[in-house]
N, C-alpha and C positions, 0 to 999 in steps of 0.2 A: 504494500500500500504506500502510495506516495505521501510523504510528510506534507502537512498543510502549507508550510512556508518554503517548500522546495523551490529553488530558483530565485528567491527573494533576497535582496541585499538590504540588511538592516544595520544602520549605525546606531549603537546605543550610547547615549551621552551620559556620562557619569563623572563623579569626582567634582570638578568645577572649582570655583574660587571662593565659595562662601564658608562660613564657620561650620556648615553642615556637610562639608566635603566627605568626611569619613563615613557618615551615614549613607550618603549617596553612593559611595563605592560599594558598600554592602548591597544596597538595592540593585545597583547596576550589574554586579556580578551574578546575582540570583536571576535577574531577567535575561542576561546574556546567555547563561546556561540553559534557561528554558527555551529561548529562541533557537539555540543550536539543536536542542532535542526536537524542536518543531521543524527542523530542516533548513532554517535560514542560513545564509552566509552572513556572519556577524562581524562587524568592525567595532571593537571596543574603543571608544574615544574618550580619553580623559580631557574634558572640555576646558580649554584655556582661551586666552585672548586671541589665539590664532585659529579659532574654531571655523570661521568662514573659509579660510584657506584650506584647512584640513578636509572639510566636507566637500569643497569644490573639487578637490583631487579624488576623493573617494566615490563621489556620485552615487550615494545610496538611493534605494527606492523609497525608503521611509526612515525617519529618525525616531527612535524610541527615547523619549526624554525621561531619564532617571535621575535628573538633577534635583537637589533640594536647596531651598533658601534663596538668598539674594542672587541676582543675575540669571540663575537657571530657572527660577520659579516666578519671577516678577514681571515677565513680559519682555525682558531684554533678549534672551536667547530666542524666544519665540519670534521677535522682530528680525533677528538674523536669519532664521529659517524661512520666514516669509520673503525676505529680500532675495534669498537664494532660490526661492521657488521649490523648496523641499517639503513634502508632506511630513507631519510630525504628530506625535500622540499628545493626549491630554488637552488642556485648555489653550485658547489663543492669547493674543497679546493683551487685549483689554481685560478679559476676565482674570488673567494671571496677575496683571498689575493691580486691579481692584482688590482681589483677595489678599494679596501680600500687604497692601496698605491697610492696616487695621482700622484706622479712623474712617477712611473712605468706604471700606467694606461695611462697617457698622451703619453708616448713613444709608447705604443702599438697602441693607437688610432690614433696618428699621422702617424704611419707606415701604418695604414689601409686607409690613405687618408682623415681622418676627421680633420676638423679645430678645434684646441684646443688653449687655451690662451698661450701667451708667458710666460716669467718669469722663475722661477726655484726655487730650494731648497736652503734654507739659515739656518744657525744656528740661533736659536731664539734670542740669545743675540746680534748677529750682527744686525739682523733685528729690534731689540728693541732699539739699540743705534743710528742708522742712517737710513736714507732713502736708501734702497738698490735698489729701483726703483724710478723714478720720480713720484710723486703723480699726478693723483689719482691711487691708486692700492688697491689690496685686499690681506690680510694676513690670512692664515688658516693653522691649523695643517695638517701635511702630511698624517696622518692616523686616522682621526676621521670622523664622519658623522653627519647628521642632523644640519649642520651649527654650531656645537659646536666650540667655540673659533675662530669664523670668525670675522675679523675686516675690515672695509673699511676705507682707509686713503684718505681724500679729498684733492683736489687740493688746494695748499696754506697752508697745514698743516705744523706746525713748527717741529713736531717730530712724530716718529712712536708710536704705541699704547704702553702705559706703562705696560699693562698687560703681554707683552712678557718678561719683566724682573722680574716679580713677583716671590717671593720665593715659592708660592704655585701653580705655573703653573705645571700641571700634564698631559699635552697633547702632550708630546714628545719634543725632542730637536730640531728636524728639522721642519721648517715651509715652506709652499709653498707661494711664493709671486708672484702675477700675475697682469698685467696691468688691470685696471678696464675697462670692456667692457660696453659701454653705451647701452641703449635700453630696450627691454622688457624681462621679465623673463618667460621662457617657460619650460614645462615639458611634457615628452612623456613616457607612460608606454608601456612595451613590454611583451607580454604573449606568451610563447612558440614560440618565434621568430617573432611574429606578432605585429607590432606597433599598438596601439589602437586609440589614439587621441592626440590632442595637447591642453594642458591647458595653458592659460595665467594667470600669477599670479601678482596681484597688491598688494604689501605690503603697509600697512598703513604708515610705516616709509620711504618708498621708497627703502628699501633694505631688501631682503628676508633672514633675519638672523633667529636665533633660536626662538626669541620671535615672529617674524612674522609668522613662521611656526606653532607654537604651542600655542601662546597666544590667549586669547579670542578676536576675531575680529582683529587679527593681519594681516590678508590678505584676499583678495577676489579672488576666482577662476572663471575664465571666460572660459567656455567650450561650443563650440569650441573657440579657440583663435581668436581674431580679427586681423588677419594678412592675407596678400595676399595668395591666393591658392598655388602659387609656393613655398612660404616660408613654408607653412604647409606641403606640400609634401616633401620638403627637410628635415624638422625636423623628420617626420615619417621615412624616409629612413635612416637618420643618426642614429636615435635611434636603429633601427633594425640592422644596420651595427655595431654599438658599442657593442650591445649584442653578436653578432657573434664574433667580433674580440677578446673580452675578454673570449670567451668560456662559456658564461653564460647559465643557465638553468632556467626553470620556469618563475618567474616574476622578472622584473627589471624596473627601472625608470631612464631615462636620463634627465638631466637638462641642459638647454641652456640659453644663452643670444642672443637676436636677435636685432641687430642694424638696426632698421627699416628705418633709414635715408640712410644708405649705403647698405641696403639689405645684411647684413652679419650675418651668423648664426655660433655661436661658442659653441661647446660642452664643458660644464664645468666638468661634472663627471657622472659616472654611479653608481647607488645605487642598490646593489644586494638584499637588504632587505627593500623594501619600506614600509612606514607606512601602517598599515592595520586596520584602523577603517572605518566605512561606509562613513565618510567624508574625508578620506585621498585621495590624488591625484589619485593613481592607482585604488582603488575601484570606485572612481567617474567616471573615464574613462571607466572602465568595464561596469558600469551601463549605461553610455552614449551609449555603444555599445550593450546594451540589456542583459548584464550579471549581475544579482543581486549579492549582497554581499555573500550570502550563496553559490550560484553557483560558484563564484570565489574561495572561500575557498575550495569547493569540488574539483574544477579543480586542484588547487595547491596541495592538499593532494594526489589525485589520481596520478598526475604526479610524485610526489616524490616517492610514493610507487611503481609505475610501473618501474621507473629507478632503484630502489633498491640500496643497499649499494655497493659501488665500481664502480658504473656506472657513478657517477657524480664527481669523484675525480679529473679528469682532467679539468672539466669545472664548 
C-alpha cells in the first residue's frame, strides 16, 4: 500500500529564535518522524534569519510549521511563507499575530462575547516597582507563549516579581497583568473548527507555568476533565468560538480557568501553534477522539497544502 504522503516534499520548520526554541525542537522532531512514517520526503529546517533563502533552495511542496513563540508563531514566518508562495500549516498571518498579542486577542475575544480576564497592559518597570493590581494577580509578557516569563503574585505579597526589573529581561517592554482566577486549569484543542475534548491539568506546583508544562512530572493531564457536563460543553463551545473569532486555521488550543465554586469559565488565551509531541495536550485529545499521532500530523499537513499559499493570510 502506498504511504499517504509518498512523493510529497515537506519542510518542517523547527527550533527558531524564540525562548521556546527547545520546545519547538521536540515538537519538530516528533512531527518529522511521523511525516517520514507517512512516506514524505522530509527536510528538517532549523529556522533562522536565512529561512527565505533556505526554503527557496529546497522548494518544498508544503511547510509544516512546528515553531513556537515569537517570530515563528506571531505572523512573521507566516509572512515569509506567503511572500515565497509556499503552502504552510496552521494559522495565517493575521490570526497568528492577533493570538500572540494578548491584549489585542482579548479585545477580539471579548467582542465575540467570550469571558476573558480583566486587567490590562503595563510597562514592565511600572509593574516591577509597585502592585498595579491588588494581589493575587498574574504577570506575563504580552507577546510570548508556553508560559515563558509568567509570574503569579500571591495575596499578601510585599512586592511584584523582581525579574521584571532585571537588566537581562528580553521578553518585551509591555506586560499583561490580570487578576488571578481561582479554580481548575482546562485546555481544549480545536481541529478544523471542531473542538475535540476538555483536558484538566493539575500542576505539581499548583500553577501551570513553564516548568509545569515541560518539566518531568510537572503536571498531570486528566482526560476527560472532571467537571460538570454543562461546564465541559461551555468550554468546547468557547474554544470553537475563539478559533473562529481570531480567524484561525488548522489546529489551535484554548486555555481556560474554571472557577468550579462559582461555575465561571474564563478564556485565558488561544495558542495557534500547540505543542506537538505524542504526549502534548492537543495530540492527547486527538487520540482520545480516535485520531492517532501520525493521522493528526497527516491531517494538519494535508490541510495546509490544500489551503495553499495566500489562502491563509487573513486567518
